[in-house]
C-alpha positions as CSV (number, residue, x, y, z in Angstrom):
1,M,-12.7,9.4,-14.1
2,N,-13.7,11.0,-17.3
3,S,-11.2,8.7,-19.1
4,E,-12.9,5.7,-18.5
5,S,-16.1,4.5,-19.9
6,N,-19.4,4.4,-18.7
7,C,-20.4,1.5,-20.1
8,P,-23.1,-0.4,-18.1
9,V,-22.3,-3.8,-17.0
10,S,-25.3,-6.5,-16.7
11,R,-25.9,-9.2,-14.5
12,R,-26.2,-11.5,-17.1
13,G,-22.8,-10.2,-18.6
14,L,-21.1,-10.8,-15.0
15,L,-21.6,-14.6,-15.3
16,Q,-19.7,-15.0,-11.7
17,A,-20.1,-17.5,-8.8
18,G,-21.1,-15.6,-5.6
19,A,-22.4,-12.2,-4.7
20,G,-22.8,-11.9,-1.1
21,L,-20.4,-9.5,0.6
22,L,-19.7,-10.0,4.2
23,L,-19.2,-7.1,6.6
24,A,-17.9,-7.2,10.0
25,T,-14.8,-5.3,11.6
26,A,-12.9,-2.2,11.6
27,L,-9.6,-2.4,9.6
28,P,-6.0,-2.1,11.3
29,S,-3.8,0.4,9.4
30,I,-1.3,-1.3,6.7
31,P,2.0,-2.2,8.7
32,A,4.9,-0.5,7.7
33,H,8.2,-3.0,8.0
34,S,10.8,-1.8,9.9
35,A,14.2,-1.3,7.9
36,S,17.8,-0.1,8.3
37,S,17.3,3.1,6.1
38,S,14.0,4.0,4.3
39,N,14.8,2.4,0.9
40,D,15.9,-0.8,2.2
41,Y,13.5,-3.6,2.7
42,K,13.5,-7.3,3.3
43,V,10.1,-9.2,2.4
44,A,9.7,-12.7,3.0
45,V,7.1,-14.5,1.2
46,A,5.3,-17.3,3.0
47,A,2.2,-18.8,3.9
48,G,-0.1,-17.8,6.8
49,R,-3.2,-17.3,8.2
50,A,-5.6,-14.1,8.3
51,R,-9.2,-13.2,9.5
52,L,-10.5,-11.6,6.6
53,T,-14.2,-11.3,7.7
54,G,-13.7,-10.6,11.1
55,P,-12.7,-11.6,14.7
56,D,-15.1,-14.0,15.0
57,R,-15.2,-15.5,11.8
58,P,-13.0,-18.5,10.8
59,A,-9.3,-17.7,9.6
60,T,-8.2,-17.9,6.1
61,D,-5.0,-19.7,5.1
62,V,-3.5,-17.3,2.8
63,W,0.1,-15.9,1.4
64,T,1.8,-13.6,2.7
65,Y,4.5,-10.9,2.3
66,N,6.0,-10.3,6.0
67,G,3.2,-12.0,7.5
68,T,0.6,-9.8,6.6
69,V,-2.2,-9.3,4.3
70,P,-2.0,-6.9,2.3
71,G,2.1,-7.1,2.9
72,S,4.0,-4.6,4.4
73,L,3.9,-0.9,3.2
74,V,7.0,-0.3,1.3
75,R,7.7,3.4,1.6
76,L,10.5,4.6,-0.7
77,R,11.9,8.1,-1.3
78,Q,11.9,9.8,-4.8
79,G,15.3,9.5,-6.7
80,E,17.1,7.4,-3.9
81,P,18.6,4.3,-4.7
82,A,16.3,1.3,-2.9
83,R,17.3,-2.1,-1.9
84,L,14.6,-5.1,-1.5
85,V,15.5,-8.4,-0.7
86,V,12.9,-11.1,-1.3
87,E,13.0,-14.6,0.5
88,N,10.7,-17.3,-1.1
89,R,9.7,-19.4,1.8
90,L,6.7,-20.6,-0.3
91,D,7.0,-24.3,-2.0
92,Q,6.6,-22.9,-5.3
93,E,8.6,-20.6,-7.5
94,T,7.8,-16.7,-7.2
95,T,9.0,-13.2,-8.3
96,V,7.9,-9.7,-7.2
97,H,6.7,-7.1,-10.0
98,W,7.0,-3.5,-8.8
99,H,4.0,-2.4,-10.7
100,G,3.9,1.1,-12.0
101,I,7.7,1.9,-11.1
102,R,9.7,2.7,-13.9
103,L,12.7,0.8,-13.4
104,P,15.8,-1.0,-15.1
105,N,14.3,-4.4,-17.3
106,A,16.4,-6.9,-15.1
107,M,14.3,-5.6,-11.9
108,D,10.7,-5.9,-13.4
109,G,9.9,-9.4,-11.8
110,V,9.1,-11.3,-15.1
111,P,10.1,-14.8,-14.5
112,G,12.1,-16.1,-17.8
113,L,12.2,-12.6,-19.7
114,T,13.8,-10.2,-16.9
115,Q,15.1,-12.5,-14.3
116,P,15.1,-16.4,-13.4
117,P,12.2,-16.9,-11.0
118,I,13.1,-17.3,-7.2
119,R,13.0,-21.0,-6.3
120,P,11.9,-22.4,-2.9
121,G,14.4,-21.3,-0.1
122,E,16.2,-18.7,-2.2
123,S,16.1,-15.0,-2.3
124,F,16.8,-12.1,-5.2
125,I,17.9,-8.6,-4.8
126,Y,15.8,-6.0,-6.5
127,E,17.8,-3.0,-7.0
128,F,16.4,0.4,-8.7
129,T,16.1,3.9,-8.2
130,P,12.4,5.3,-8.5
131,P,12.2,8.3,-10.7
132,D,8.3,9.1,-9.9
133,A,6.7,9.8,-6.6
134,G,3.2,8.3,-6.3
135,T,1.1,5.4,-5.6
136,F,2.5,1.7,-6.7
137,W,2.2,-1.6,-5.6
138,Y,3.9,-4.9,-5.7
139,H,2.9,-8.6,-6.6
140,P,4.0,-11.7,-8.1
141,H,4.4,-12.4,-11.8
142,A,4.8,-16.1,-11.3
143,N,1.9,-18.4,-10.8
144,S,0.2,-14.9,-11.1
145,L,-3.5,-16.0,-10.6
146,E,-3.3,-18.5,-7.7
147,Q,-0.5,-16.2,-5.9
148,L,-2.5,-12.8,-6.3
149,G,-5.4,-14.8,-5.4
150,R,-4.2,-16.0,-2.2
151,G,-2.9,-12.7,-0.8
152,L,0.3,-11.8,-2.6
153,A,0.0,-7.9,-2.9
154,G,1.0,-4.8,-1.1
155,A,1.2,-1.2,-1.6
156,V,4.3,0.9,-2.3
157,I,4.4,4.7,-1.6
158,V,7.1,6.8,-3.2
159,E,7.2,9.9,-1.2
160,E,7.2,13.3,-3.1
161,R,9.9,16.2,-2.6
162,E,7.0,18.1,-1.9
163,P,4.0,16.3,-0.5
164,V,0.5,18.1,-0.9
165,A,-0.5,19.5,2.6
166,V,-3.3,17.0,4.0
167,D,-4.1,16.1,7.5
168,R,-4.0,12.4,7.0
169,D,-2.1,10.5,4.1
170,L,-4.2,6.9,4.0
171,V,-3.9,3.8,2.0
172,W,-6.7,1.5,1.1
173,V,-5.8,-1.7,-0.6
174,L,-8.7,-3.4,-2.1
175,S,-8.8,-7.0,-2.7
176,D,-11.3,-9.5,-3.9
177,W,-11.5,-13.0,-2.7
178,R,-13.7,-16.0,-3.4
179,L,-14.2,-17.8,-0.2
180,T,-16.1,-20.9,1.1
181,E,-18.6,-20.8,3.9
182,D,-15.8,-22.0,6.3
183,G,-13.4,-19.3,5.3
184,G,-11.1,-20.9,2.9
185,I,-10.0,-20.1,-0.5
186,A,-12.3,-21.5,-2.9
187,S,-10.5,-23.9,-5.1
188,G,-10.8,-23.7,-9.2
189,F,-8.2,-21.5,-10.1
190,G,-7.8,-21.3,-13.7
191,N,-11.7,-22.2,-14.7
192,R,-11.7,-22.4,-18.1
193,M,-15.3,-20.5,-18.7
194,E,-14.2,-17.8,-16.4
195,A,-10.7,-17.5,-18.1
196,G,-12.8,-16.9,-21.3
197,M,-15.2,-14.3,-19.8
198,S,-14.7,-11.8,-17.0
199,G,-12.3,-14.0,-14.8
200,R,-12.3,-14.9,-11.2
201,V,-14.4,-12.5,-9.4
202,G,-15.1,-13.2,-5.8
203,N,-17.9,-13.2,-3.1
204,T,-15.6,-10.7,-0.6
205,V,-14.1,-7.4,-0.7
206,T,-11.4,-6.7,1.9
207,L,-10.0,-3.2,2.6
208,N,-6.6,-3.5,3.8
209,G,-7.1,-7.4,4.6
210,R,-10.3,-6.9,6.6
211,V,-13.9,-6.6,5.6
212,S,-14.4,-3.1,6.8
213,E,-17.8,-1.6,8.5
214,T,-16.6,1.7,9.1
215,E,-13.7,4.0,8.7
216,A,-13.0,6.8,11.3
217,F,-12.7,10.3,10.6
218,R,-13.2,14.0,12.0
219,T,-15.2,16.8,10.5
220,G,-12.9,19.4,9.0
221,E,-10.1,16.9,8.1
222,R,-8.6,17.2,4.6
223,I,-7.4,13.4,3.8
224,R,-5.1,12.1,0.7
225,L,-6.6,8.7,0.0
226,R,-4.8,6.4,-2.1
227,L,-6.5,3.5,-3.6
228,V,-5.1,0.3,-5.0
229,N,-7.1,-2.1,-6.6
230,A,-5.3,-5.3,-6.3
231,S,-8.2,-7.8,-7.1
232,L,-7.8,-10.7,-10.0
233,A,-10.5,-9.3,-11.9
234,R,-13.2,-7.3,-10.2
235,I,-13.6,-3.7,-11.7
236,M,-14.6,-1.2,-9.3
237,A,-16.7,2.4,-9.3
238,L,-16.8,3.8,-5.9
239,R,-19.1,6.6,-4.9
240,F,-18.6,8.4,-1.7
241,D,-22.4,9.5,-0.4
242,G,-22.2,13.0,0.7
243,H,-18.7,14.2,-0.6
244,R,-16.6,15.5,-3.4
245,P,-13.8,13.6,-4.1
246,V,-11.3,15.3,-6.1
247,V,-8.7,12.9,-8.0
248,V,-5.3,14.3,-7.9
249,A,-3.3,11.4,-9.1
250,I,-4.1,8.2,-11.7
251,D,-1.5,5.1,-11.4
252,G,0.7,7.4,-9.5
253,Q,1.4,10.0,-11.8
254,P,-0.4,13.6,-11.1
255,C,-3.1,14.8,-13.1
256,D,-5.1,18.0,-13.4
257,P,-7.0,17.9,-9.9
258,H,-10.8,16.9,-11.2
259,E,-14.0,15.9,-9.7
260,P,-14.6,12.3,-11.5
261,E,-17.4,12.4,-14.0
262,G,-20.7,11.3,-12.1
263,R,-18.5,11.6,-8.8
264,R,-17.8,7.5,-9.3
265,I,-14.0,6.3,-9.3
266,F,-13.4,3.7,-11.7
267,L,-10.7,1.3,-10.7
268,G,-9.8,-1.6,-12.9
269,P,-7.4,-4.3,-11.4
270,A,-3.9,-2.9,-10.9
271,M,-5.2,0.5,-11.1
272,R,-4.4,3.3,-8.5
273,V,-6.3,6.6,-7.9
274,D,-5.0,9.3,-5.5
275,L,-8.0,11.2,-4.1
276,V,-8.2,14.4,-1.7
277,L,-11.4,14.4,0.5
278,D,-12.4,17.4,2.6
279,M,-14.3,15.5,5.3
280,Q,-17.4,17.9,5.7
281,G,-19.8,15.3,6.9
282,A,-21.5,16.3,10.4
283,P,-20.2,14.9,13.6
284,G,-21.6,11.8,14.6
285,R,-22.8,10.8,11.4
286,T,-22.2,7.8,8.9
287,Y,-21.6,8.3,5.0
288,E,-21.8,5.0,2.9
289,V,-19.0,4.4,0.1
290,V,-20.5,2.0,-2.2
291,D,-19.2,-0.1,-5.3
292,D,-21.9,-0.2,-7.9
293,F,-19.6,-0.8,-10.9
294,Y,-21.6,-4.5,-11.6
295,D,-25.4,-3.5,-12.7
296,G,-27.8,-5.1,-10.1
297,L,-24.9,-6.3,-7.8
298,S,-23.5,-3.0,-5.9
299,Y,-22.8,-3.3,-2.4
300,R,-21.3,-1.1,0.8
301,L,-17.5,-1.1,0.6
302,T,-17.6,0.7,3.8
303,Q,-18.7,3.6,5.7
304,L,-17.0,6.8,6.6
305,A,-17.9,7.5,10.1
306,Y,-17.3,10.7,12.0
307,D,-16.5,11.1,15.6
308,A,-18.6,13.4,17.7
309,R,-16.0,15.9,18.6
310,P,-16.3,19.4,17.0
311,P,-14.8,20.2,13.4
312,I,-11.0,20.6,13.3
313,R,-11.8,23.6,11.1
314,E,-14.5,25.7,10.0
315,H,-13.7,25.5,6.2
316,P,-11.7,23.7,4.2
317,L,-8.2,23.7,4.1
318,D,-6.7,26.4,2.2
319,A,-3.9,24.7,0.2
320,Q,-3.3,23.9,-3.2
321,L,-4.5,20.1,-4.7
322,A,-2.3,20.0,-7.4
323,L,0.8,17.5,-7.3
324,L,4.4,18.2,-8.4
325,R,4.6,16.6,-11.8
326,N,6.9,13.7,-12.1
327,P,9.8,13.6,-14.9
328,L,8.0,11.8,-17.9
329,L,9.3,12.7,-21.1
330,E,6.4,14.4,-23.6
331,P,5.7,12.5,-26.8
332,D,6.6,14.3,-29.6
333,L,3.1,13.5,-31.2
334,A,4.1,15.1,-34.7
335,S,7.0,12.8,-35.5
336,A,5.7,9.8,-33.2
337,E,5.7,6.3,-34.9
338,R,1.8,4.9,-35.0
339,H,1.2,1.3,-34.2
340,R,-2.1,-0.6,-33.6
341,L,-2.5,-3.1,-31.0
342,T,-5.6,-5.3,-31.3
343,L,-7.5,-7.1,-28.4
344,Q,-8.9,-10.5,-29.6
345,G,-10.9,-13.5,-28.5
346,G,-13.3,-14.4,-25.6
347,M,-16.3,-16.7,-25.0
348,M,-18.5,-14.8,-26.4
349,S,-16.6,-13.6,-29.5
350,A,-16.3,-17.5,-30.4
351,M,-20.1,-18.2,-29.7
352,M,-20.8,-15.4,-32.0
353,G,-18.4,-16.0,-34.8
354,R,-16.7,-12.6,-34.9
355,G,-14.0,-14.4,-36.8
356,D,-11.3,-13.6,-34.2
357,M,-11.0,-17.1,-33.1
358,Q,-9.5,-20.0,-34.5
359,G,-11.8,-23.1,-33.6
360,G,-12.6,-21.0,-30.5
361,M,-9.1,-20.9,-29.7
362,M,-6.1,-18.6,-30.7
363,G,-3.2,-18.8,-32.2
364,G,-0.3,-19.8,-29.7
365,G,0.9,-22.3,-27.1
366,G,-1.1,-23.8,-24.3
367,M,-2.1,-22.2,-21.1
368,M,0.9,-22.2,-18.7
369,G,-0.5,-23.8,-15.4
370,M,-4.3,-23.7,-16.6
371,G,-4.2,-27.2,-19.3
372,H,-6.0,-25.5,-21.7
373,G,-5.3,-23.7,-25.1
374,A,-5.3,-19.7,-25.3
375,V,-8.6,-17.9,-25.9
376,W,-7.5,-14.4,-25.8
377,A,-4.9,-12.8,-28.2
378,I,-3.3,-9.3,-29.0
379,N,-2.7,-9.0,-32.7
380,G,-3.3,-12.5,-33.3
381,Q,-0.8,-13.9,-31.3
382,S,-1.2,-15.3,-27.8
383,M,1.7,-15.8,-25.1
384,T,0.3,-17.4,-22.2
385,G,1.3,-17.9,-18.3
386,D,3.1,-15.2,-16.7
387,G,5.9,-14.2,-19.4
388,H,8.7,-16.2,-20.9
389,A,11.7,-15.6,-23.4
390,G,11.5,-16.7,-26.8
391,M,8.6,-15.2,-28.0
392,E,9.3,-12.4,-30.9
393,P,8.0,-8.7,-29.7
394,A,4.5,-7.6,-31.4
395,L,6.5,-4.3,-31.4
396,A,10.0,-2.8,-31.5
397,F,11.0,0.6,-31.0
398,K,14.5,2.6,-31.2
399,R,15.3,3.9,-27.6
400,G,14.3,7.6,-27.6
401,R,11.2,7.5,-30.2
402,S,7.8,8.5,-29.4
403,V,5.4,6.3,-30.0
404,V,1.7,6.6,-30.6
405,L,-0.4,3.4,-29.9
406,E,-4.1,2.8,-30.8
407,L,-5.6,0.1,-28.7
408,R,-8.6,-1.6,-29.9
409,N,-10.6,-3.6,-27.9
410,E,-12.6,-6.3,-30.5
411,T,-13.9,-8.4,-27.2
412,T,-17.3,-8.1,-25.5
413,W,-15.1,-8.1,-22.2
414,W,-13.4,-5.3,-20.1
415,H,-9.3,-5.3,-19.9
416,P,-7.2,-3.3,-17.7
417,M,-4.3,-3.3,-20.1
418,H,-0.9,-2.8,-18.3
419,F,2.3,-1.7,-19.9
420,H,5.7,-2.5,-17.9
421,G,8.4,0.1,-17.4
422,H,6.8,3.0,-19.0
423,S,3.6,5.1,-18.4
424,L,1.3,6.2,-21.1
425,R,-0.4,9.6,-22.0
426,V,-3.9,8.5,-22.6
427,L,-4.6,10.9,-25.6
428,S,-8.1,9.8,-26.9
429,R,-10.9,7.4,-25.9
430,N,-13.5,6.3,-28.9
431,G,-12.4,9.5,-30.9
432,R,-12.8,12.1,-28.1
433,P,-10.0,13.7,-26.2
434,V,-9.3,12.7,-22.5
435,P,-9.1,15.5,-20.4
436,H,-7.1,16.3,-16.9
437,R,-3.5,15.4,-18.4
438,Q,-3.9,11.9,-17.5
439,W,-0.8,9.2,-17.6
440,Q,-1.2,5.7,-16.8
441,D,0.2,2.5,-16.7
442,T,-3.1,0.4,-16.6
443,V,-5.6,1.6,-19.2
444,L,-9.2,0.1,-18.5
445,M,-10.9,-0.5,-21.9
446,A,-14.5,-1.2,-21.8
447,P,-16.1,-3.8,-24.8
448,K,-15.2,-1.8,-28.2
449,D,-13.3,0.9,-26.9
450,V,-10.4,2.4,-28.9
451,V,-8.1,4.1,-27.0
452,G,-5.0,6.4,-28.1
453,A,-2.0,6.7,-26.2
454,A,1.4,7.9,-26.7
455,F,5.0,7.5,-24.5
456,V,8.5,8.2,-25.1
457,A,10.2,4.6,-25.5
458,D,13.3,5.6,-23.5
459,N,13.6,2.4,-20.9
460,P,15.4,-0.4,-22.7
461,G,14.5,-3.9,-22.5
462,D,11.6,-6.6,-23.2
463,W,8.5,-5.3,-21.6
464,M,5.4,-7.2,-21.1
465,L,2.0,-5.4,-22.1
466,H,-1.0,-7.6,-20.8
467,C,-4.4,-7.6,-19.2
468,H,-4.7,-7.4,-15.6
469,V,-7.6,-9.7,-15.3
470,M,-5.3,-12.5,-14.4
471,D,-7.3,-15.1,-16.2
472,H,-7.0,-13.1,-19.2
473,Q,-3.3,-12.6,-19.0
474,M,-2.6,-16.3,-18.4
475,S,-5.0,-17.5,-21.1
476,G,-3.1,-15.3,-23.9
477,M,-3.7,-11.6,-23.4
478,M,-0.1,-10.8,-23.3
479,T,2.7,-9.7,-25.6
480,V,6.3,-8.2,-25.6
481,L,7.1,-4.7,-26.5
482,R,10.9,-4.3,-27.3
483,V,12.9,-0.9,-27.0
484,A,16.4,-1.2,-27.9
């Protein structure tokens, strides 16, 4: 997408364990959970097992929503009340954050800040009415690094009243795992060096819970493909060889339909991108989908495999691609408050003596669940762990005010910055206007990026703003913004 920086990433800059990506089996579709009504769900959080790398490979002990990885696909209807009962069958506390959905603060799933954590054997009822149609997802906000890293993630589709005309509507939940040779999930969550650099990047990428060899298509189809990056830290840049994907939504919000710059779709952790693909490949042929974000470490995510039957149509479907826009309030830039949020810290910053560190640590409390001090900060303050009460907000806004934020990345690392409860109109990147009318709840920032974004503070409460590289969040790159 044009709004994302194309700064190359070096092998040395990655500094990660593991590079081999296993490719084995075809994928099942994401299971949809049966419920009494379309907006009524039960979600059980429990341990389970999954064959992530193929039916002939060892199974992996994972944590699941309703017994599957990824969790059950949740389908809701725009503007209709939803009720989701979450039952915790783990031996530790958890919550669920409905990522990207503009819901009441009490339903946001941040332990201590918006709700008590769900203790083992207990349940919590989430009730909200989704105002926006689009692609969203759900994941824990308690012990986030380990719980997400062990498989707790699922997609949410809020259906449009007037959906775009396509032959099939598909979801690809992309997850990154660090697996041992015997198929287990490697230990070492909260590694201090990773926390101060690019986070826990794994050695295995799955598509809907399985390493994918091929995905089946037929020539002439028009596909809506919803991409969800549910990784802890892996950033992706996807190329669909031989195809011309059109971006129609980012983070659930419709944008002006456009081909991505360089035909690469950038997906930071927690980001979603909806594509429309006219499948014009030759019957019987395969085409690679490649992730080449990290320089020298590209790999094949899957292959688009066309069956040998004749095309279902000779020419692309003659139907508009633009999605109906959601009811987001347009910020008044002329009267808007203007504030700056500066991202600071990280290992390399400390070594280079950039002046944004204090003895290698940022100011703030210990790293909850990690046993170390904070290494990241926003405006000089660190909030560690998963979110908690008692921290003064970095900024406070009067309800209904228009706000322009200048996000400055003064670190040498990438950060997907996620704002709870709102969507941001991305205005500029490094002084250049961002095209295609893009709204995002998770803004991917390259090293030294400066991003301008605006929103109307119309959703009251204390809201998290944090990096969605989970190691970065847990080690200090998180703050609170208050709307009152």
